[in-house]
Structure formats: structure tokens, C-alpha cells
N, CA, C and O atoms as CSV, one atom per row, in Angstrom:
chain,resi,resn,atom,element,x,y,z
A,1,GLY,N,N,-17.566,-5.658,-3.807
A,1,GLY,CA,C,-17.887,-4.470,-4.531
A,1,GLY,C,C,-18.631,-4.750,-5.824
A,1,GLY,O,O,-18.773,-5.898,-6.245
A,2,VAL,N,N,-19.087,-3.712,-6.424
A,2,VAL,CA,C,-19.820,-3.788,-7.685
A,2,VAL,C,C,-18.909,-3.281,-8.799
A,2,VAL,O,O,-18.326,-2.204,-8.667
A,3,PRO,N,N,-18.771,-4.040,-9.909
A,3,PRO,CA,C,-17.926,-3.589,-11.006
A,3,PRO,C,C,-18.322,-2.199,-11.506
A,3,PRO,O,O,-19.502,-1.920,-11.718
A,4,GLY,N,N,-17.337,-1.344,-11.688
A,4,GLY,CA,C,-17.581,-0.010,-12.203
A,4,GLY,C,C,-18.012,1.001,-11.154
A,4,GLY,O,O,-18.268,2.159,-11.485
A,5,VAL,N,N,-18.096,0.588,-9.900
A,5,VAL,CA,C,-18.503,1.473,-8.818
A,5,VAL,C,C,-17.316,1.635,-7.871
A,5,VAL,O,O,-16.611,0.671,-7.574
A,6,PHE,N,N,-17.105,2.860,-7.402
A,6,PHE,CA,C,-16.001,3.123,-6.492
A,6,PHE,C,C,-16.142,2.260,-5.241
A,6,PHE,O,O,-17.252,2.110,-4.729
A,7,PRO,N,N,-15.039,1.684,-4.732
A,7,PRO,CA,C,-15.102,0.803,-3.553
A,7,PRO,C,C,-15.702,1.506,-2.327
A,7,PRO,O,O,-15.490,2.699,-2.111
A,8,GLU,N,N,-16.438,0.751,-1.550
A,8,GLU,CA,C,-17.028,1.232,-0.302
A,8,GLU,C,C,-16.159,0.748,0.857
A,8,GLU,O,O,-15.898,-0.452,0.954
A,9,PRO,N,N,-15.700,1.640,1.739
A,9,PRO,CA,C,-14.796,1.238,2.810
A,9,PRO,C,C,-15.392,0.217,3.781
A,9,PRO,O,O,-14.646,-0.520,4.425
A,10,GLN,N,N,-16.703,0.162,3.895
A,10,GLN,CA,C,-17.322,-0.794,4.814
A,10,GLN,C,C,-17.270,-2.222,4.269
A,10,GLN,O,O,-17.306,-3.177,5.046
A,11,THR,N,N,-17.186,-2.381,2.951
A,11,THR,CA,C,-17.241,-3.723,2.370
A,11,THR,C,C,-16.033,-4.085,1.513
A,11,THR,O,O,-15.806,-5.269,1.263
A,12,ASP,N,N,-15.260,-3.121,1.059
A,12,ASP,CA,C,-14.120,-3.385,0.182
A,12,ASP,C,C,-12.816,-3.012,0.896
A,12,ASP,O,O,-12.489,-1.829,0.995
A,13,PRO,N,N,-12.070,-4.002,1.394
A,13,PRO,CA,C,-10.851,-3.687,2.140
A,13,PRO,C,C,-9.746,-3.151,1.238
A,13,PRO,O,O,-9.713,-3.423,0.038
A,14,VAL,N,N,-8.854,-2.391,1.837
A,14,VAL,CA,C,-7.618,-2.000,1.156
A,14,VAL,C,C,-6.754,-3.245,1.134
A,14,VAL,O,O,-6.531,-3.852,2.182
A,15,ILE,N,N,-6.259,-3.646,-0.037
A,15,ILE,CA,C,-5.456,-4.870,-0.101
A,15,ILE,C,C,-3.989,-4.599,-0.388
A,15,ILE,O,O,-3.151,-5.472,-0.161
A,16,ALA,N,N,-3.655,-3.409,-0.884
A,16,ALA,CA,C,-2.251,-3.099,-1.160
A,16,ALA,C,C,-2.045,-1.595,-1.251
A,16,ALA,O,O,-2.913,-0.850,-1.707
A,17,ILE,N,N,-0.864,-1.174,-0.801
A,17,ILE,CA,C,-0.421,0.204,-0.951
A,17,ILE,C,C,1.007,0.120,-1.466
A,17,ILE,O,O,1.835,-0.572,-0.874
A,18,ALA,N,N,1.306,0.804,-2.546
A,18,ALA,CA,C,2.659,0.793,-3.109
A,18,ALA,C,C,3.234,2.202,-3.062
A,18,ALA,O,O,2.514,3.188,-3.221
A,19,ALA,N,N,4.532,2.279,-2.845
A,19,ALA,CA,C,5.199,3.581,-2.799
A,19,ALA,C,C,6.557,3.483,-3.487
A,19,ALA,O,O,7.267,2.484,-3.367
A,20,VAL,N,N,6.894,4.540,-4.206
A,20,VAL,CA,C,8.197,4.662,-4.852
A,20,VAL,C,C,8.758,6.017,-4.453
A,20,VAL,O,O,8.076,7.037,-4.558
A,21,ALA,N,N,10.004,6.021,-3.994
A,21,ALA,CA,C,10.626,7.286,-3.590
A,21,ALA,C,C,11.823,7.560,-4.507
A,21,ALA,O,O,12.658,6.691,-4.757
A,22,LEU,N,N,11.871,8.786,-4.990
A,22,LEU,CA,C,12.903,9.200,-5.934
A,22,LEU,C,C,13.512,10.508,-5.458
A,22,LEU,O,O,12.793,11.459,-5.151
A,23,ARG,N,N,14.835,10.555,-5.396
A,23,ARG,CA,C,15.504,11.803,-5.049
A,23,ARG,C,C,15.468,12.734,-6.255
A,23,ARG,O,O,15.616,12.295,-7.395
A,24,GLN,N,N,15.270,14.019,-5.994
A,24,GLN,CA,C,15.197,14.987,-7.081
A,24,GLN,C,C,16.470,14.910,-7.929
A,24,GLN,O,O,17.585,14.955,-7.409
A,25,GLY,N,N,16.280,14.794,-9.222
A,25,GLY,CA,C,17.396,14.720,-10.153
A,25,GLY,C,C,17.891,13.308,-10.422
A,25,GLY,O,O,18.657,13.094,-11.361
A,26,ALA,N,N,17.470,12.347,-9.620
A,26,ALA,CA,C,17.911,10.955,-9.810
A,26,ALA,C,C,17.083,10.293,-10.908
A,26,ALA,O,O,15.935,10.664,-11.153
A,27,ARG,N,N,17.683,9.316,-11.553
A,27,ARG,CA,C,16.965,8.586,-12.604
A,27,ARG,C,C,16.249,7.355,-12.058
A,27,ARG,O,O,15.252,6.906,-12.625
A,28,GLU,N,N,16.755,6.822,-10.970
A,28,GLU,CA,C,16.183,5.599,-10.402
A,28,GLU,C,C,15.695,5.844,-8.977
A,28,GLU,O,O,16.317,6.603,-8.234
A,29,PRO,N,N,14.596,5.214,-8.592
A,29,PRO,CA,C,14.109,5.336,-7.219
A,29,PRO,C,C,15.087,4.699,-6.236
A,29,PRO,O,O,15.769,3.729,-6.567
A,30,PHE,N,N,15.149,5.246,-5.033
A,30,PHE,CA,C,15.971,4.618,-4.010
A,30,PHE,C,C,15.126,3.708,-3.123
A,30,PHE,O,O,15.663,2.982,-2.286
A,31,LEU,N,N,13.815,3.745,-3.302
A,31,LEU,CA,C,12.922,2.907,-2.509
A,31,LEU,C,C,11.724,2.490,-3.340
A,31,LEU,O,O,11.076,3.311,-3.989
A,32,ARG,N,N,11.446,1.200,-3.305
A,32,ARG,CA,C,10.231,0.641,-3.910
A,32,ARG,C,C,9.662,-0.313,-2.879
A,32,ARG,O,O,10.303,-1.306,-2.533
A,33,VAL,N,N,8.492,-0.033,-2.393
A,33,VAL,CA,C,7.912,-0.876,-1.348
A,33,VAL,C,C,6.424,-1.089,-1.607
A,33,VAL,O,O,5.721,-0.192,-2.075
A,34,VAL,N,N,5.967,-2.288,-1.295
A,34,VAL,CA,C,4.555,-2.634,-1.431
A,34,VAL,C,C,4.099,-3.200,-0.088
A,34,VAL,O,O,4.702,-4.136,0.438
A,35,PHE,N,N,3.034,-2.628,0.457
A,35,PHE,CA,C,2.428,-3.112,1.690
A,35,PHE,C,C,1.169,-3.865,1.298
A,35,PHE,O,O,0.317,-3.320,0.596
A,36,THR,N,N,1.038,-5.117,1.743
A,36,THR,CA,C,-0.105,-5.924,1.326
A,36,THR,C,C,-0.883,-6.463,2.520
A,36,THR,O,O,-0.341,-6.669,3.606
A,37,LEU,N,N,-2.164,-6.681,2.280
A,37,LEU,CA,C,-3.003,-7.375,3.238
A,37,LEU,C,C,-2.810,-8.857,2.975
A,37,LEU,O,O,-3.072,-9.341,1.874
A,38,LEU,N,N,-2.361,-9.559,3.967
A,38,LEU,CA,C,-2.012,-10.985,3.876
A,38,LEU,C,C,-0.779,-11.158,2.987
A,38,LEU,O,O,-0.101,-10.179,2.674
A,39,SER,N,N,-0.490,-12.363,2.589
A,39,SER,CA,C,0.765,-12.612,1.882
A,39,SER,C,C,0.700,-12.218,0.409
A,39,SER,O,O,-0.373,-12.016,-0.160
A,40,CYS,N,N,1.882,-12.117,-0.183
A,40,CYS,CA,C,2.007,-11.711,-1.581
A,40,CYS,C,C,3.256,-12.370,-2.138
A,40,CYS,O,O,4.235,-12.548,-1.414
A,41,ALA,N,N,3.236,-12.728,-3.393
A,41,ALA,CA,C,4.425,-13.270,-4.038
A,41,ALA,C,C,5.502,-12.185,-4.080
A,41,ALA,O,O,5.181,-10.997,-4.110
A,42,PRO,N,N,6.769,-12.581,-4.083
A,42,PRO,CA,C,7.845,-11.585,-4.185
A,42,PRO,C,C,7.704,-10.760,-5.461
A,42,PRO,O,O,7.278,-11.266,-6.499
A,43,LEU,N,N,8.063,-9.499,-5.368
A,43,LEU,CA,C,8.034,-8.601,-6.519
A,43,LEU,C,C,9.451,-8.142,-6.805
A,43,LEU,O,O,10.089,-7.533,-5.946
A,44,ARG,N,N,9.947,-8.421,-7.982
A,44,ARG,CA,C,11.317,-8.091,-8.338
A,44,ARG,C,C,11.571,-6.586,-8.202
A,44,ARG,O,O,10.838,-5.765,-8.753
A,45,GLY,N,N,12.611,-6.251,-7.466
A,45,GLY,CA,C,12.992,-4.859,-7.308
A,45,GLY,C,C,12.240,-4.095,-6.237
A,45,GLY,O,O,12.467,-2.899,-6.056
A,46,ALA,N,N,11.339,-4.771,-5.518
A,46,ALA,CA,C,10.555,-4.093,-4.479
A,46,ALA,C,C,10.625,-4.869,-3.170
A,46,ALA,O,O,10.778,-6.090,-3.164
A,47,THR,N,N,10.514,-4.157,-2.088
A,47,THR,CA,C,10.374,-4.768,-0.773
A,47,THR,C,C,8.892,-4.968,-0.526
A,47,THR,O,O,8.101,-4.042,-0.705
A,48,VAL,N,N,8.512,-6.163,-0.120
A,48,VAL,CA,C,7.110,-6.469,0.161
A,48,VAL,C,C,6.959,-6.673,1.663
A,48,VAL,O,O,7.681,-7.465,2.268
A,49,ARG,N,N,6.016,-5.954,2.255
A,49,ARG,CA,C,5.686,-6.103,3.677
A,49,ARG,C,C,4.224,-6.504,3.763
A,49,ARG,O,O,3.349,-5.814,3.240
A,50,SER,N,N,3.965,-7.623,4.423
A,50,SER,CA,C,2.592,-8.129,4.537
A,50,SER,C,C,2.056,-7.947,5.951
A,50,SER,O,O,2.803,-8.026,6.927
A,51,PHE,N,N,0.754,-7.702,6.048
A,51,PHE,CA,C,0.098,-7.472,7.328
A,51,PHE,C,C,-1.131,-8.357,7.434
A,51,PHE,O,O,-1.763,-8.691,6.432
A,52,GLN,N,N,-1.459,-8.730,8.662
A,52,GLN,CA,C,-2.588,-9.635,8.901
A,52,GLN,C,C,-3.931,-8.923,8.953
A,52,GLN,O,O,-4.970,-9.565,8.798
A,53,SER,N,N,-3.935,-7.610,9.168
A,53,SER,CA,C,-5.207,-6.888,9.232
A,53,SER,C,C,-5.126,-5.603,8.412
A,53,SER,O,O,-4.049,-5.042,8.214
A,54,GLU,N,N,-6.274,-5.155,7.946
A,54,GLU,CA,C,-6.346,-3.908,7.180
A,54,GLU,C,C,-5.904,-2.731,8.054
A,54,GLU,O,O,-5.244,-1.809,7.575
A,55,ARG,N,N,-6.269,-2.769,9.321
A,55,ARG,CA,C,-5.881,-1.703,10.252
A,55,ARG,C,C,-4.359,-1.574,10.326
A,55,ARG,O,O,-3.822,-0.470,10.230
A,56,ASP,N,N,-3.660,-2.709,10.498
A,56,ASP,CA,C,-2.200,-2.678,10.552
A,56,ASP,C,C,-1.610,-2.166,9.242
A,56,ASP,O,O,-0.655,-1.391,9.246
A,57,LEU,N,N,-2.177,-2.598,8.134
A,57,LEU,CA,C,-1.715,-2.154,6.817
A,57,LEU,C,C,-1.826,-0.637,6.681
A,57,LEU,O,O,-0.900,0.015,6.197
A,58,LEU,N,N,-2.948,-0.082,7.104
A,58,LEU,CA,C,-3.171,1.347,6.952
A,58,LEU,C,C,-2.346,2.196,7.917
A,58,LEU,O,O,-2.160,3.390,7.682
A,59,GLN,N,N,-1.853,1.601,8.986
A,59,GLN,CA,C,-1.064,2.356,9.958
A,59,GLN,C,C,0.419,2.377,9.617
A,59,GLN,O,O,1.184,3.092,10.263
A,60,VAL,N,N,0.834,1.624,8.638
A,60,VAL,CA,C,2.253,1.540,8.295
A,60,VAL,C,C,2.718,2.777,7.517
A,60,VAL,O,O,1.929,3.431,6.834
A,61,GLY,N,N,3.969,3.071,7.630
A,61,GLY,CA,C,4.597,4.073,6.779
A,61,GLY,C,C,4.046,5.470,6.879
A,61,GLY,O,O,4.174,6.244,5.930
A,62,GLY,N,N,3.438,5.824,7.995
A,62,GLY,CA,C,2.941,7.172,8.152
A,62,GLY,C,C,1.623,7.439,7.440
A,62,GLY,O,O,1.135,8.569,7.468
A,63,PHE,N,N,1.031,6.427,6.800
A,63,PHE,CA,C,-0.251,6.648,6.134
A,63,PHE,C,C,-1.321,6.912,7.187
A,63,PHE,O,O,-2.071,7.884,7.092
A,64,GLY,N,N,-1.387,6.046,8.185
A,64,GLY,CA,C,-2.236,6.247,9.352
A,64,GLY,C,C,-3.716,6.332,9.092
A,64,GLY,O,O,-4.151,7.050,8.191
A,65,VAL,N,N,-4.494,5.612,9.864
A,65,VAL,CA,C,-5.937,5.670,9.747
A,65,VAL,C,C,-6.458,6.996,10.290
A,65,VAL,O,O,-7.596,7.366,9.998
A,66,LYS,N,N,-5.675,7.708,11.056
A,66,LYS,CA,C,-6.100,9.001,11.577
A,66,LYS,C,C,-6.261,10.009,10.452
A,66,LYS,O,O,-7.056,10.942,10.562
A,67,ASN,N,N,-5.508,9.827,9.363
A,67,ASN,CA,C,-5.592,10.738,8.220
A,67,ASN,C,C,-5.724,9.892,6.956
A,67,ASN,O,O,-4.739,9.709,6.241
A,68,PRO,N,N,-6.911,9.374,6.664
A,68,PRO,CA,C,-7.072,8.503,5.501
A,68,PRO,C,C,-7.000,9.218,4.158
A,68,PRO,O,O,-7.033,8.566,3.114
A,69,ASP,N,N,-6.903,10.540,4.163
A,69,ASP,CA,C,-6.859,11.287,2.911
A,69,ASP,C,C,-5.432,11.548,2.455
A,69,ASP,O,O,-5.111,12.650,2.011
A,70,PHE,N,N,-4.581,10.542,2.562
A,70,PHE,CA,C,-3.195,10.718,2.136
A,70,PHE,C,C,-3.193,10.813,0.662
A,70,PHE,O,O,-2.134,10.965,0.054
């Protein structure tokens, strides 16, 4: 990609998706998860799931490539 320019899907892969889930009224999240392309160092307090392809990464957790506008 080019610095300062929005990533292009044809050349700039998605490398990570992070999600935090919080129950209404709770102070702390009950879920912290990071989905990564290839491996990643452990992240304290989060579950890390690594995938070998961008396609697999995007299909995890209901994000789905069928609806990329999540």
C-alpha cells in the first residue's frame, strides 16, 4: 500500500480482526479475541486465533466474505 492512502483489497491483505464483547451493564468484557493472518505473539487477556489464508480469516466468527461490510 501507499502511506496515507486507504488500503486496496487487491494488494493489501487483512492481517487482523479484533473483537470485544461486553454484556450490557457489565464493566468488563466477557470475550476478547483477535483473529490474525499467520502467527501472532500471545496477547495478555485475549484469545488469539491464527489462520493460514486471508479467506479463512475473513470467514471466521460470522464476518464472512459474503458480507464484507460488517
